[in-house]
PLY file of the C-alpha trace (Angstrom):
ply
format ascii 1.0
element vertex 347
property float x
property float y
property float z
element edge 346
property int vertex1
property int vertex2
end_header
16.26 4.55 -10.04
18.59 7.55 -10.20
22.29 6.96 -9.71
24.09 9.75 -7.84
27.30 9.69 -5.84
27.11 10.78 -2.21
28.96 14.00 -3.03
26.64 14.77 -5.93
23.59 14.22 -3.74
25.04 16.49 -1.08
25.59 19.26 -3.60
22.08 18.79 -4.96
20.59 18.95 -1.46
22.28 22.16 -0.49
21.69 23.78 -3.86
18.02 22.91 -3.55
17.85 24.89 -0.32
18.30 28.03 -2.40
15.32 27.38 -4.69
11.62 26.66 -4.07
10.25 23.21 -4.78
7.35 22.50 -7.08
5.03 19.69 -6.02
5.62 16.47 -7.96
3.00 13.81 -8.54
3.18 10.87 -6.14
5.46 8.30 -7.76
4.46 4.72 -8.46
6.40 2.19 -6.44
7.40 -0.98 -8.24
10.19 -3.50 -8.36
13.13 -2.76 -10.62
13.68 -4.71 -13.83
16.25 -6.86 -12.00
13.52 -7.95 -9.56
14.80 -6.00 -6.56
13.41 -3.20 -4.42
15.43 -1.51 -1.69
14.20 0.42 1.35
16.32 2.67 3.56
14.85 3.28 7.03
16.26 5.99 9.28
14.93 7.65 12.41
15.55 10.17 15.16
17.04 12.97 13.09
15.80 15.43 15.76
16.16 18.52 13.61
15.64 21.93 15.17
15.20 25.28 13.46
18.96 25.70 13.05
19.41 22.39 11.25
22.36 20.05 11.49
24.73 19.80 8.50
26.29 16.57 9.83
22.87 14.91 9.85
22.23 16.18 6.32
25.55 14.73 5.21
24.89 11.36 6.85
21.49 11.00 5.17
22.88 12.00 1.79
25.78 9.56 2.13
23.46 6.70 3.13
21.33 7.41 0.08
24.38 7.56 -2.15
25.77 4.28 -0.85
22.55 2.29 -0.94
20.56 3.86 -3.81
17.19 3.00 -2.21
13.85 2.95 -4.00
11.98 4.13 -0.89
13.09 6.02 2.22
11.19 5.77 5.51
11.91 8.17 8.36
10.56 6.29 11.32
9.78 9.04 13.80
11.29 11.93 15.75
12.13 13.90 12.65
12.20 17.05 14.80
13.26 17.71 18.35
10.61 18.13 21.04
10.91 21.92 21.20
12.31 23.29 17.94
11.60 26.91 18.90
8.96 29.31 20.22
7.20 30.00 16.92
5.43 27.90 14.31
8.05 29.15 11.86
10.68 27.31 13.89
8.83 24.02 13.48
8.48 24.68 9.77
12.22 25.37 9.50
12.97 22.13 11.38
10.81 20.14 8.97
12.32 21.94 6.02
15.84 20.75 6.78
14.76 17.13 6.37
12.18 17.72 3.64
14.62 19.46 1.32
17.38 16.88 1.72
14.98 14.04 0.93
13.15 15.81 -1.88
16.45 16.69 -3.54
17.34 13.00 -3.73
14.33 12.45 -6.03
13.41 9.19 -4.27
9.97 8.40 -2.77
9.91 8.89 1.00
7.52 8.78 3.93
7.52 9.54 7.65
5.91 8.18 10.78
5.44 10.32 13.87
7.59 9.73 16.97
7.02 10.78 20.56
8.87 14.10 20.15
7.47 15.26 16.82
4.18 16.62 18.07
4.90 17.60 21.69
4.55 21.32 21.09
1.63 21.42 18.66
-0.80 23.11 21.10
1.70 25.95 21.46
1.84 26.37 17.70
-1.93 26.23 17.29
-1.95 23.44 14.70
-3.25 19.89 14.65
-1.30 16.71 14.11
-2.97 16.40 10.71
-1.72 19.89 9.86
1.74 18.77 10.88
1.59 15.76 8.56
0.42 18.07 5.80
3.73 19.92 5.93
5.57 16.71 5.03
3.06 15.81 2.34
3.77 19.09 0.56
7.34 18.12 -0.33
8.14 16.46 -3.66
8.41 12.66 -3.66
6.65 12.34 -0.30
4.12 9.46 -0.29
2.30 10.07 3.01
-0.75 11.58 1.28
-3.94 9.54 1.45
-3.41 8.30 4.99
-6.44 6.99 6.85
-8.42 9.72 8.58
-10.68 9.17 11.57
-8.30 7.05 13.66
-6.52 7.75 16.92
-3.27 8.01 15.02
-2.19 10.31 12.21
-0.47 8.88 9.16
-1.81 5.31 9.12
-1.28 4.06 5.60
-0.35 0.99 3.61
1.86 1.41 0.56
1.78 -1.28 -2.11
4.88 -2.10 -4.14
3.98 -3.44 -7.58
5.79 -6.01 -9.67
8.38 -4.81 -12.18
5.68 -4.66 -14.87
3.61 -2.34 -12.68
0.58 -4.64 -12.82
0.01 -6.31 -9.44
1.20 -5.83 -5.84
4.04 -7.99 -4.60
4.83 -6.35 -1.28
3.24 -3.95 1.20
4.46 -1.36 3.70
2.47 -0.47 6.83
3.01 2.93 8.49
1.49 3.57 11.94
1.50 6.26 14.60
2.78 5.01 17.97
1.89 8.33 19.69
3.94 9.94 22.47
3.87 10.28 26.24
1.01 8.66 28.13
-1.37 10.59 30.36
-1.95 7.52 32.52
0.20 7.31 35.68
2.80 4.58 35.47
2.55 4.23 31.70
5.56 6.15 30.38
4.53 6.01 26.73
1.22 5.84 24.95
0.31 2.81 22.85
-1.18 1.86 19.49
-4.93 2.07 19.99
-7.65 -0.46 19.27
-9.05 1.48 16.31
-5.60 1.52 14.70
-5.27 -2.23 15.18
-8.76 -2.72 13.74
-7.81 -0.59 10.74
-4.77 -2.79 10.10
-6.83 -5.97 10.47
-9.63 -4.98 8.12
-7.26 -3.43 5.56
-5.13 -6.56 5.57
-8.23 -8.69 5.03
-9.46 -6.38 2.26
-6.12 -6.67 0.45
-6.27 -10.46 0.70
-9.81 -10.49 -0.68
-8.97 -8.14 -3.54
-5.78 -9.85 -4.67
-6.55 -13.44 -3.70
-3.64 -13.79 -1.28
-1.99 -12.20 1.70
0.53 -9.54 0.66
3.90 -9.96 2.44
4.75 -6.78 4.27
6.92 -4.80 6.67
5.53 -2.56 9.40
7.10 0.65 10.68
6.31 2.76 13.75
8.49 4.65 16.18
8.00 3.35 19.75
8.67 -0.40 20.00
6.16 -2.96 21.19
6.56 -4.63 24.59
7.37 -7.91 22.84
10.72 -6.58 21.64
12.05 -6.55 25.19
10.93 -10.12 25.71
12.59 -11.11 22.44
15.86 -9.39 23.35
15.98 -11.09 26.73
15.07 -14.53 25.40
16.41 -15.17 21.91
19.46 -14.51 19.76
19.72 -11.09 18.16
22.22 -9.58 15.74
23.46 -6.01 16.16
24.06 -3.57 18.98
21.93 -3.49 22.13
23.38 -0.66 24.19
20.37 0.50 26.20
17.20 -1.01 27.71
14.19 -1.04 25.42
11.62 1.69 26.13
8.23 0.46 24.90
4.89 1.39 26.38
4.00 -0.44 29.58
0.58 -1.13 28.07
0.25 -4.01 25.63
-2.70 -3.23 23.40
-2.37 -6.31 21.19
-0.69 -5.01 18.03
1.74 -7.93 17.92
-1.07 -10.43 18.48
-3.01 -8.91 15.58
0.00 -9.17 13.29
0.63 -12.74 14.39
-3.01 -13.61 13.72
-3.08 -12.13 10.21
0.22 -13.63 9.11
1.12 -11.06 6.45
3.72 -8.98 8.33
7.25 -10.38 8.09
8.94 -7.74 10.23
8.26 -4.80 12.55
10.85 -2.04 12.90
11.28 0.93 15.21
13.28 4.00 16.12
13.14 5.57 19.61
15.96 3.68 21.37
18.88 5.42 19.71
21.66 3.10 20.78
19.94 -0.09 19.63
20.22 -1.35 16.07
19.73 -5.07 16.53
17.28 -7.41 14.82
15.87 -10.73 15.99
12.96 -13.07 15.44
10.03 -13.52 17.82
7.21 -15.99 17.16
8.31 -16.06 13.52
8.29 -12.26 13.04
11.45 -10.18 12.76
11.67 -7.17 15.04
14.39 -4.59 15.28
15.71 -1.07 15.12
17.48 1.19 12.66
19.76 3.10 15.03
19.86 6.89 15.01
20.51 9.30 12.12
20.75 12.57 14.05
23.91 14.04 15.52
22.08 16.22 18.07
20.14 13.67 20.20
21.69 11.26 22.70
24.14 9.53 23.07
25.77 12.99 22.65
29.26 11.77 21.87
31.73 13.98 19.97
31.18 13.92 16.23
34.51 12.21 15.57
34.17 9.61 18.33
34.72 6.11 16.85
31.58 4.85 18.59
29.51 6.85 16.11
30.47 4.35 13.46
28.41 1.71 15.30
25.43 3.89 16.27
24.74 6.48 13.58
23.25 5.08 10.40
20.18 3.44 8.92
18.69 0.03 8.18
18.40 -1.31 4.65
15.89 -3.86 3.36
16.47 -5.64 0.07
13.29 -7.22 -1.32
13.13 -9.85 -4.04
10.19 -9.92 -6.46
10.43 -13.67 -7.07
10.56 -14.50 -3.33
8.76 -11.66 -1.53
8.51 -13.66 1.71
12.30 -13.53 1.94
14.28 -10.33 2.27
17.71 -9.29 3.44
18.43 -6.52 5.90
21.53 -4.85 7.24
22.70 -1.71 9.01
24.70 0.83 7.02
26.73 3.02 9.34
28.25 6.49 9.37
31.67 5.13 8.39
30.23 3.55 5.24
30.52 -0.05 6.41
27.65 -2.44 7.01
27.22 -5.38 9.35
26.90 -9.00 8.34
23.14 -9.50 8.74
22.79 -10.27 5.03
23.63 -13.89 5.78
20.53 -15.83 4.77
21.07 -18.33 7.57
20.26 -15.68 10.14
17.33 -14.15 8.33
15.40 -17.34 7.71
16.66 -19.92 10.17
17.37 -18.18 13.46
15.12 -19.45 16.26
0 1
1 2
2 3
3 4
4 5
5 6
6 7
7 8
8 9
9 10
10 11
11 12
12 13
13 14
14 15
15 16
16 17
17 18
18 19
19 20
20 21
21 22
22 23
23 24
24 25
25 26
26 27
27 28
28 29
29 30
30 31
31 32
32 33
33 34
34 35
35 36
36 37
37 38
38 39
39 40
40 41
41 42
42 43
43 44
44 45
45 46
46 47
47 48
48 49
49 50
50 51
51 52
52 53
53 54
54 55
55 56
56 57
57 58
58 59
59 60
60 61
61 62
62 63
63 64
64 65
65 66
66 67
67 68
68 69
69 70
70 71
71 72
72 73
73 74
74 75
75 76
76 77
77 78
78 79
79 80
80 81
81 82
82 83
83 84
84 85
85 86
86 87
87 88
88 89
89 90
90 91
91 92
92 93
93 94
94 95
95 96
96 97
97 98
98 99
99 100
100 101
101 102
102 103
103 104
104 105
105 106
106 107
107 108
108 109
109 110
110 111
111 112
112 113
113 114
114 115
115 116
116 117
117 118
118 119
119 120
120 121
121 122
122 123
123 124
124 125
125 126
126 127
127 128
128 129
129 130
130 131
131 132
132 133
133 134
134 135
135 136
136 137
137 138
138 139
139 140
140 141
141 142
142 143
143 144
144 145
145 146
146 147
147 148
148 149
149 150
150 151
151 152
152 153
153 154
154 155
155 156
156 157
157 158
158 159
159 160
160 161
161 162
162 163
163 164
164 165
165 166
166 167
167 168
168 169
169 170
170 171
171 172
172 173
173 174
174 175
175 176
176 177
177 178
178 179
179 180
180 181
181 182
182 183
183 184
184 185
185 186
186 187
187 188
188 189
189 190
190 191
191 192
192 193
193 194
194 195
195 196
196 197
197 198
198 199
199 200
200 201
201 202
202 203
203 204
204 205
205 206
206 207
207 208
208 209
209 210
210 211
211 212
212 213
213 214
214 215
215 216
216 217
217 218
218 219
219 220
220 221
221 222
222 223
223 224
224 225
225 226
226 227
227 228
228 229
229 230
230 231
231 232
232 233
233 234
234 235
235 236
236 237
237 238
238 239
239 240
240 241
241 242
242 243
243 244
244 245
245 246
246 247
247 248
248 249
249 250
250 251
251 252
252 253
253 254
254 255
255 256
256 257
257 258
258 259
259 260
260 261
261 262
262 263
263 264
264 265
265 266
266 267
267 268
268 269
269 270
270 271
271 272
272 273
273 274
274 275
275 276
276 277
277 278
278 279
279 280
280 281
281 282
282 283
283 284
284 285
285 286
286 287
287 288
288 289
289 290
290 291
291 292
292 293
293 294
294 295
295 296
296 297
297 298
298 299
299 300
300 301
301 302
302 303
303 304
304 305
305 306
306 307
307 308
308 309
309 310
310 311
311 312
312 313
313 314
314 315
315 316
316 317
317 318
318 319
319 320
320 321
321 322
322 323
323 324
324 325
325 326
326 327
327 328
328 329
329 330
330 331
331 332
332 333
333 334
334 335
335 336
336 337
337 338
338 339
339 340
340 341
341 342
342 343
343 344
344 345
345 346
């Protein structure tokens, strides 16, 4: 793992904007020699063609503070209408891609509801769109499962510190965008995507002789998160109603049935960054990393220090079923979710 200060990373990121990237080989993900592996999840950067230096700076500072081994951008990387031309979409993607590639840390994206709204206008497919991200150094989206309703479905194994066998797994899914069905505001994870998860999970268990503990990431939350928030204790900020699809296609039931997913995490609802436990599975958000989308408060407003940021996951090779998670905010502070009592005993 590379050690950079936040300022050094910022200088690297902006210097990199002046030079072309060369494609690097996809890195191998494995636990560090101290038995840890750290993930930083951000979402809703909402870049447009003009970029946003404050968002760049926030991402770079989060990376500098946490020194993650993997970065996941959990949807809405770009705004819904970044500009009239395909070049505007490419510029929007480039702002994020260059900042992340310059950090020299593996990273991946999932699509949100705004990312692909204008693709018919640009004359490209969703797979083409994903290909733009795959072209950046250190991106690990390549090899996603073709032939499904979603684009970008993939599982990413994290090997032990010796690089010999998988200890943990990451699931990336596409939660789609707006629904075409009246009364259903957002689309939903489709049956073929759920089937892909189920058979891939079973195949991993067969191959390695055990279920691989995992986390799952997709942008639009499941309906169960609203039920959890209204019923059980949660930790973190809940400053707006949850906005899942009105259609429950059974993703949570599939995860509950398989028993390998420890937590499911989302973007989408910018002012929520809480986490809770529902039926034994953690669910939560990672706040918002972009300065341009709502809640549209002034950049120096103190409330930003409790909204803008990202969620961190600290995995332990010796106890992969247990992990710690916390929010790291714009001001550099983090909340107190690292308390083990909450993570493993909350009902």
